[in-house]
Each structure stands twice: as structure tokens, then as C-alpha cells.
DOFI-216759 format. One line per 4 residues: number of its first residue (from 0); their letters; for each residue x, y, z of N, C-alpha, C. Coordinates in pm, whole numbers, always signed. Example, Ala and Ser with C-alpha at 12.3 -4.5 7.8 and 13.67 -1.06 7.14 Angstrom:
// DOFI-216759
0> AS> +1319/-569/+780/+1230/-450/+780/+1320/-330/+780; +1285/-225/+708/+1367/-106/+714/+1290/+3/+787
***
This chain:
// DOFI-216759
0> XXXX> +2052/+9430/-5595/+2044/+9552/-5674/+2107/+9669/-5598; +2088/+9670/-5469/+2143/+9777/-5387/+2296/+9777/-5390; +2353/+9656/-5389/+2499/+9645/-5397/+2551/+9691/-5532; +2474/+9664/-5636/+2513/+9706/-5769/+2522/+9859/-5776
4> XXXX> +2419/+9929/-5727/+2421/+10076/-5728/+2534/+10131/-5640; +2559/+10065/-5528/+2670/+10106/-5443/+2804/+10090/-5513; +2816/+9980/-5588/+2940/+9956/-5663/+2958/+10061/-5773; +2850/+10094/-5844/+2857/+10195/-5950/+2894/+10330/-5890
8> XXXX> +2835/+10365/-5777/+2868/+10491/-5711/+3015/+10493/-5670; +3066/+10384/-5619/+3205/+10374/-5579/+3298/+10392/-5699; +3261/+10337/-5814/+3343/+10353/-5935/+3348/+10500/-5976; +3232/+10568/-5972/+3231/+10711/-6008/+3315/+10794/-5914
12> XXXX> +3312/+10763/-5786/+3390/+10839/-5690/+3540/+10823/-5712; +3582/+10704/-5745/+3725/+10681/-5766/+3772/+10721/-5905; +3679/+10734/-5999/+3720/+10774/-6134/+3740/+10925/-6146; +3688/+11001/-6050/+3709/+11146/-6052/+3854/+11176/-6019
16> XXXX> +3907/+11274/-6085/+4046/+11307/-6066/+4062/+11449/-6014; +4158/+11469/-5928/+4188/+11603/-5880/+4315/+11655/-5947; +4343/+11603/-6065/+4461/+11643/-6139/+4447/+11788/-6184; +4542/+11872/-6148/+4534/+12014/-6183/+4629/+12049/-6297
20> XXXX> +4654/+11955/-6388/+4749/+11980/-6495/+4696/+12077/-6600; +4565/+12105/-6603/+4511/+12198/-6700/+4534/+12343/-6658; +4572/+12366/-6536/+4594/+12501/-6487/+4720/+12558/-6549; +4711/+12682/-6591/+4825/+12748/-6654/+4927/+12789/-6547
24> XXXX> +5051/+12739/-6554/+5150/+12771/-6452/+5209/+12913/-6466; +5183/+12979/-6579/+5242/+13111/-6602/+5155/+13226/-6553; +5025/+13205/-6546/+4934/+13314/-6510/+4862/+13285/-6379; +4863/+13383/-6291/+4785/+13373/-6168/+4639/+13398/-6201
28> XXXX> +4551/+13325/-6138/+4410/+13348/-6158/+4362/+13441/-6047; +4366/+13570/-6074/+4330/+13671/-5975/+4180/+13696/-5981; +4121/+13721/-5864/+3980/+13753/-5858/+3958/+13902/-5880; +3864/+13936/-5967/+3833/+14077/-5993/+3693/+14086/-6050
32> XXXX> +3641/+14206/-6051/+3513/+14238/-6115/+3523/+14381/-6168; +3487/+14399/-6296/+3496/+14530/-6357/+3376/+14551/-6449; +3313/+14669/-6438/+3196/+14702/-6520/+3235/+14793/-6636; +3183/+14762/-6754/+3204/+14843/-6874/+3070/+14904/-6914
36> XXXX> +3063/+15035/-6920/+2942/+15103/-6961/+2945/+15121/-7112; +2855/+15053/-7184/+2855/+15057/-7329/+2814/+15192/-7386; +2765/+15282/-7302/+2729/+15416/-7347/+2849/+15510/-7352; +2960/+15471/-7288/+3081/+15554/-7290/+3156/+15534/-7422
40> XXXX> +3214/+15640/-7477/+3287/+15628/-7604/+3401/+15526/-7598; +3463/+15511/-7482/+3575/+15417/-7467/+3532/+15273/-7496; +3409/+15237/-7461/+3361/+15099/-7478/+3252/+15087/-7583; +3223/+15193/-7657/+3115/+15190/-7755/+3143/+15090/-7868
44> XXXX> +3268/+15057/-7892/+3302/+14957/-7993/+3243/+14821/-7963; +3212/+14795/-7837/+3156/+14666/-7799/+3011/+14651/-7842; +2951/+14755/-7895/+2814/+14745/-7945/+2808/+14672/-8079; +2922/+14648/-8143/+2930/+14579/-8271/+2994/+14442/-8253
48> XXXX> +2939/+14343/-8320/+2993/+14207/-8312/+3131/+14203/-8376; +3227/+14137/-8308/+3361/+14117/-8363/+3453/+14236/-8351; +3420/+14333/-8267/+3504/+14451/-8248/+3565/+14446/-8107; +3687/+14393/-8092/+3746/+14378/-7958/+3793/+14510/-7899
52> XXXX> +3790/+14514/-7765/+3836/+14631/-7690/+3932/+14582/-7583; +4042/+14653/-7567/+4138/+14623/-7461/+4102/+14704/-7337; +4090/+14636/-7223/+4062/+14701/-7095/+4187/+14685/-7010; +4263/+14793/-6993/+4391/+14788/-6924/+4389/+14851/-6786
56> XXXX> +4273/+14863/-6725/+4263/+14924/-6593/+4332/+14841/-6487; +4385/+14907/-6383/+4446/+14835/-6271/+4343/+14744/-6206; +4385/+14627/-6170/+4297/+14532/-6104/+4216/+14446/-6198; +4232/+14463/-6328/+4162/+14379/-6426/+4260/+14273/-6474
60> XXXX> +4246/+14154/-6422/+4335/+14044/-6460/+4479/+14072/-6423; +4570/+14006/-6492/+4712/+14025/-6471/+4764/+14144/-6550; +4730/+14151/-6678/+4774/+14259/-6767/+4658/+14324/-6839; +4538/+14313/-6785/+4420/+14365/-6851/+4343/+14253/-6917
64> XXXX> +4243/+14290/-6996/+4159/+14191/-7062/+4115/+14241/-7198; +4091/+14145/-7287/+4031/+14174/-7416/+3885/+14133/-7408; +3796/+14222/-7446/+3652/+14195/-7442/+3598/+14214/-7583; +3504/+14125/-7621/+3447/+14133/-7755/+3305/+14078/-7754
68> XXXX> +3219/+14140/-7831/+3084/+14088/-7852/+3095/+13979/-7958; +3039/+13862/-7929/+3049/+13749/-8020/+2915/+13678/-8027; +2906/+13582/-8113/+2784/+13503/-8125/+2686/+13565/-8223; +2604/+13480/-8282/+2509/+13526/-8382/+2396/+13610/-8324
72> XXXX> +2363/+13584/-8197/+2253/+13659/-8136/+2294/+13802/-8102; +2425/+13826/-8090/+2473/+13959/-8058/+2458/+13995/-7912; +2426/+13896/-7828/+2411/+13924/-7685/+2517/+13856/-7602; +2606/+13784/-7664/+2711/+13712/-7593/+2840/+13791/-7598
76> XXXX> +2907/+13801/-7484/+3037/+13866/-7477/+3140/+13765/-7432; +3264/+13780/-7482/+3376/+13698/-7438/+3483/+13791/-7383; +3558/+13742/-7286/+3668/+13819/-7228/+3784/+13725/-7199; +3905/+13771/-7231/+4025/+13690/-7213/+4135/+13775/-7151
80> XXXX> +4225/+13709/-7078/+4342/+13775/-7021/+4428/+13831/-7133; +4485/+13951/-7111/+4566/+14017/-7212/+4713/+13977/-7209; +4755/+13901/-7108/+4893/+13855/-7100/+4905/+13721/-7172; +5011/+13704/-7248/+5033/+13581/-7323/+5034/+13462/-7226
84> XXXX> +4958/+13357/-7255/+4948/+13244/-7163/+5064/+13145/-7170; +5160/+13167/-7259/+5267/+13068/-7275/+5402/+13109/-7223; +5405/+13211/-7137/+5526/+13245/-7062/+5487/+13338/-6948; +5577/+13351/-6853/+5550/+13437/-6738/+5537/+13583/-6782
88> XXXX> +5450/+13661/-6717/+5437/+13802/-6754/+5570/+13876/-6747; +5600/+13951/-6852/+5722/+14031/-6858/+5694/+14155/-6943; +5798/+14223/-6986/+5781/+14351/-7056/+5713/+14338/-7192; +5718/+14221/-7255/+5657/+14207/-7387/+5537/+14114/-7388
92> XXXX> +5486/+14075/-7272/+5381/+13973/-7270/+5240/+14026/-7290; +5218/+14158/-7283/+5086/+14211/-7311/+5063/+14208/-7461; +4960/+14137/-7504/+4938/+14114/-7647/+4870/+14233/-7713; +4878/+14236/-7846/+4820/+14343/-7927/+4707/+14289/-8012
96> XXXX> +4602/+14370/-8029/+4488/+14331/-8110/+4522/+14350/-8259; +4490/+14246/-8337/+4501/+14252/-8483/+4373/+14191/-8540; +4273/+14274/-8562/+4143/+14225/-8609/+4071/+14152/-8498; +4034/+14027/-8522/+3971/+13944/-8418/+4071/+13846/-8357
100> XXXX> +4199/+13877/-8368/+4303/+13797/-8305/+4391/+13887/-8220; +4468/+13825/-8132/+4569/+13897/-8056/+4702/+13828/-8078; +4810/+13908/-8076/+4944/+13855/-8105/+5037/+13890/-7991; +5116/+13791/-7948/+5217/+13812/-7844/+5344/+13862/-7911
104> XXXX> +5395/+13975/-7864/+5518/+14031/-7922/+5642/+13949/-7890; +5638/+13870/-7785/+5757/+13793/-7745/+5789/+13683/-7847; +5692/+13596/-7876/+5715/+13484/-7968/+5639/+13495/-8098; +5545/+13588/-8104/+5464/+13600/-8224/+5345/+13506/-8228
108> XXXX> +5312/+13442/-8116/+5197/+13352/-8112/+5069/+13431/-8136; +4975/+13369/-8207/+4848/+13432/-8242/+4733/+13353/-8179; +4633/+13425/-8125/+4519/+13364/-8057/+4389/+13423/-8111; +4288/+13341/-8124/+4156/+13386/-8168/+4080/+13447/-8051
112> XXXX> +4017/+13562/-8073/+3935/+13623/-7968/+3792/+13566/-7968; +3755/+13485/-8065/+3626/+13418/-8063/+3630/+13295/-7975; +3741/+13219/-7983/+3751/+13092/-7910/+3857/+13092/-7801; +3956/+13180/-7811/+4066/+13181/-7715/+4177/+13083/-7751
116> XXXX> +4163/+13010/-7861/+4261/+12909/-7898/+4383/+12969/-7966; +4496/+12904/-7941/+4619/+12944/-8010/+4610/+12895/-8154; +4631/+12984/-8249/+4614/+12951/-8390/+4738/+12892/-8455; +4854/+12919/-8399/+4979/+12873/-8461/+5061/+12791/-8361
120> XXXX> +4997/+12691/-8304/+5061/+12606/-8203/+5175/+12525/-8266; +5298/+12542/-8217/+5411/+12465/-8272/+5394/+12316/-8243; +5443/+12235/-8332/+5436/+12090/-8316/+5572/+12039/-8269; +5614/+12086/-8150/+5745/+12049/-8099/+5739/+11961/-7974
124> XXXX> +5619/+11914/-7939/+5606/+11825/-7824/+5588/+11898/-7691; +5605/+12029/-7688/+5584/+12106/-7565/+5437/+12135/-7546; +5401/+12165/-7421/+5262/+12199/-7391/+5241/+12349/-7408; +5134/+12385/-7479/+5098/+12525/-7501/+4957/+12548/-7448
128> XXXX> +4935/+12669/-7400/+4808/+12704/-7337/+4730/+12802/-7423; +4598/+12792/-7415/+4511/+12887/-7481/+4489/+13005/-7388; +4419/+13109/-7437/+4394/+13229/-7355/+4314/+13195/-7230; +4344/+13266/-7123/+4272/+13249/-6997/+4138/+13320/-7009
132> XXXX> +4030/+13247/-6992/+3895/+13297/-7012/+3843/+13366/-6886; +3774/+13479/-6904/+3705/+13548/-6796/+3556/+13550/-6827; +3476/+13551/-6723/+3331/+13557/-6737/+3291/+13698/-6781; +3199/+13707/-6877/+3149/+13836/-6926/+2998/+13826/-6938
136> XXXX> +2927/+13912/-6864/+2781/+13911/-6867/+2729/+14051/-6892; +2616/+14059/-6962/+2557/+14189/-6992/+2428/+14205/-6915; +2410/+14326/-6860/+2287/+14364/-6794/+2256/+14507/-6838; +2160/+14522/-6927/+2130/+14653/-6981/+2245/+14703/-7065
140> XXXX> +2294/+14821/-7033/+2406/+14879/-7109/+2539/+14860/-7037; +2545/+14765/-6944/+2667/+14736/-6869/+2711/+14592/-6894; +2839/+14575/-6926/+2901/+14444/-6937/+2994/+14428/-6820; +2978/+14322/-6743/+3063/+14296/-6627/+3157/+14181/-6661
144> XXX> +3288/+14206/-6646/+3386/+14101/-6662/+3440/+14066/-6524; +3459/+13936/-6501/+3503/+13893/-6368/+3573/+13758/-6378; +3640/+13725/-6270/+3703/+13594/-6259/+3667/+13537/-6124
***
């Protein structure tokens, strides 16, 4: 029985993969932490579910972040990188908010701010990436976004 468990453990160890193909080659994953005070007029829109806010401060992601209150409980926040994930950052890669979606001006790709998924993924055999997710947590009237 001991050999059996050892064999099972060995299978699990070798079945794990260190394949990093899910990593987006266009966006650097920079470390940052930024606090949003929901009492300030600039971020007061985050008090309503489904109302996204663009945070373009220096040091927030690559090109800023989109933050939105989501979920039925109204206590969950989502945050995503504001630079289009399907090409290297350039002059047109900062996306624009259109309702609960964001649109890249370069190719016109559309992404959901609820899930981060690309909504109009071309079926051309190329690999496309969804929005880069950032951690968003609420403590009192402060939402902290970080990577």
C-alpha cells in the first residue's frame, strides 16, 4: 500500500507543468498598490453596481486600470489593465469605456468589464488574450487595487 501511495504521489509530481504559455507576452505584470477613496467625487461612481471608473494615475498598471463594482451582493469589485491585451502598448492601446465594456481603438476589440473576456474574438487561428486581471478589495470606504 505504501508503494501505491508513493506511485500516486510521483504521478502527481510529474503531471504538474511549468508551462507559461498562458502569460500575456504583450503586457508586463508590474507590481503596484493603489487606494481609491469611495467618498471622493472622482471615485463615487464605484458606489453603484456596473459603473466603471478609469484610474489613470502613474504607477497603476501599464496604462492604468478599469475598476467596477460587480456581483449581486454589491461588495465585489473587479479591476483590469487599461491597455489592450492583444498588442504591445502604443499610442492607441489605452482602451475606452463604453457602458460595461471597453474598446481598443487600434483594432476595435471589445472586452467585458464583468468577466474580462474578449467579446469579439476573431476565428482566424491566432491566439487572443483576455484583459489582465488585478486584485480589488474593499475595506470600509476604500478599495485597494493591486497586482
